C-alpha positions as CSV (number, residue, x, y, z in Angstrom):
1,X,59.4,105.8,57.1
2,X,56.8,103.3,58.0
3,X,57.3,101.6,61.3
4,X,56.9,97.8,61.4
5,X,55.3,96.3,64.6
6,X,56.6,92.6,64.6
7,X,58.1,91.0,67.6
8,X,59.4,87.5,68.2
9,X,60.1,86.3,71.6
10,X,60.8,82.8,73.0
11,X,60.3,81.8,76.7
12,X,58.7,79.3,79.0
13,X,55.1,79.3,80.3
14,X,54.7,80.4,83.9
15,X,51.1,79.2,84.1
16,X,48.7,76.8,82.5
17,X,46.9,78.5,79.5
18,X,43.1,78.7,79.9
19,X,40.7,79.0,77.1
20,X,38.2,81.8,77.2
21,X,35.6,83.3,75.0
22,X,34.7,86.9,74.3
23,X,31.0,88.2,74.5
24,X,30.8,87.6,70.8
25,X,32.0,84.0,71.1
26,X,35.5,84.3,69.9
27,X,38.1,81.9,71.4
28,X,41.3,83.4,73.1
29,X,43.7,82.5,75.8
30,X,46.5,84.2,77.7
31,X,50.0,82.8,77.8
32,X,52.3,84.1,80.5
33,X,55.9,83.8,79.3
34,X,59.1,84.1,81.3
35,X,61.7,85.5,78.9
36,X,65.4,85.5,79.7
37,X,66.9,89.0,79.8
38,X,70.5,90.0,80.7
39,X,73.7,87.8,81.2
40,X,75.3,86.2,84.1
41,X,74.5,87.7,87.6
42,X,72.5,90.5,85.8
43,X,70.1,87.8,84.4
44,X,66.6,88.3,85.3
45,X,63.4,87.2,83.4
46,X,60.9,89.6,81.9
47,X,57.3,88.5,82.1
48,X,55.3,88.9,78.9
49,X,51.6,88.5,78.4
50,X,50.5,87.0,75.0
51,X,47.0,86.8,73.8
52,X,46.3,83.8,71.3
53,X,43.1,84.0,69.2
54,X,40.9,81.5,67.5
55,X,42.1,78.0,66.5
56,X,45.5,78.7,67.8
57,X,43.9,79.6,71.2
58,X,42.2,76.1,71.3
59,X,45.3,74.4,70.4
60,X,47.5,76.4,73.0
61,X,45.0,75.6,75.7
62,X,44.8,72.0,74.8
63,X,48.4,71.1,74.4
64,X,50.6,73.6,76.0
65,X,51.6,73.0,79.9
66,X,53.4,75.2,82.5
67,X,57.1,75.2,82.0
68,X,57.0,74.4,78.4
69,X,59.0,76.5,75.9
70,X,57.2,78.5,73.4
71,X,58.1,80.7,70.4
72,X,55.7,83.6,69.6
73,X,55.6,86.0,66.7
74,X,53.1,88.8,66.7
75,X,52.4,92.5,67.4
76,X,52.7,94.6,70.4
77,X,49.6,96.5,71.7
78,X,49.6,98.8,74.7
79,X,46.7,100.0,76.7
80,X,45.8,101.6,80.1
81,X,43.9,99.2,82.4
82,X,41.1,100.4,84.9
83,X,43.7,101.6,87.5
84,X,45.4,103.7,84.7
85,X,48.5,101.6,84.6
86,X,50.2,101.0,81.2
87,X,50.0,97.3,80.1
88,X,51.8,95.9,77.1
89,X,50.5,92.8,75.4
90,X,51.7,90.7,72.5
91,X,49.0,89.7,70.2
92,X,50.2,86.3,68.7
93,X,50.1,85.8,65.0
94,X,52.0,82.5,65.2
95,X,52.8,80.2,68.1
96,X,55.4,77.4,67.9
97,X,55.2,74.8,70.7
98,X,58.6,73.9,72.1
99,X,60.1,71.2,74.5
100,X,58.0,70.3,77.4
101,X,59.7,70.4,80.9
102,X,61.5,67.3,82.0
103,X,60.4,65.7,85.3
104,X,62.8,65.2,88.1
105,X,64.3,61.7,88.2
106,X,62.6,60.9,91.3
107,X,59.1,61.7,90.0
108,X,57.4,59.5,87.5
109,X,54.8,60.8,85.0
110,X,52.1,58.2,84.3
111,X,51.4,57.6,80.7
112,X,47.9,58.5,79.7
113,X,48.0,58.2,76.0
114,X,46.3,55.0,75.0
115,X,48.4,54.8,71.8
116,X,51.6,55.0,73.6
117,X,50.6,52.3,76.0
118,X,49.4,50.1,73.3
119,X,52.6,50.5,71.5
120,X,54.6,49.8,74.4
121,X,52.8,46.4,75.2
122,X,53.4,45.1,71.5
123,X,56.3,42.8,71.2
124,X,58.7,43.6,68.4
125,X,59.7,41.0,66.2
126,X,62.1,40.9,63.3
127,X,60.6,40.7,60.0
128,X,61.0,37.6,57.8
129,X,63.3,38.2,54.9
130,X,61.5,37.9,51.4
131,X,63.2,36.3,48.6
132,X,62.7,37.8,45.2
133,X,61.1,35.7,42.5
134,X,63.4,33.7,40.1
135,X,62.2,35.9,37.3
136,X,63.6,39.0,38.9
137,X,67.1,38.0,38.2
138,X,66.6,36.5,34.6
139,X,64.2,39.0,33.1
140,X,65.6,41.1,30.3
141,X,65.2,44.9,30.6
142,X,62.5,46.4,28.4
143,X,63.8,48.3,25.4
144,X,61.5,51.3,26.2
145,X,63.0,51.7,29.5
146,X,65.1,54.9,29.9
147,X,68.8,54.5,30.7
148,X,69.7,55.7,34.2
């Protein structure tokens, strides 16, 4: 029987992702996820390291923030580090960005997106109703028109 190595996890980022490059110039970044494990008083998070590669790594580093929820699908790779400790890493094949963390009510986050600020400054007015032309009501339907 052939074993499949596909894992899907959902968790929250514990650190800001940082974009890095290999010696050959390939982009990657690490995501550190806290994943819920257990129920009730036994609930303790597991901490999973995810490696994201290429364009997904660039987008993750640019748009993800600490505390944001993330869904990741990928394959598990295990290796021994320099101290001969077994490490397990999830190599991401797909990363879905989830909800960003909500700020406490007593803290306000400044809006830095110029498009959002410009939209907030515009005044909203009701559009003027448009009257259809008189021919719209008196025109006979074309014979070639299919019946609906």
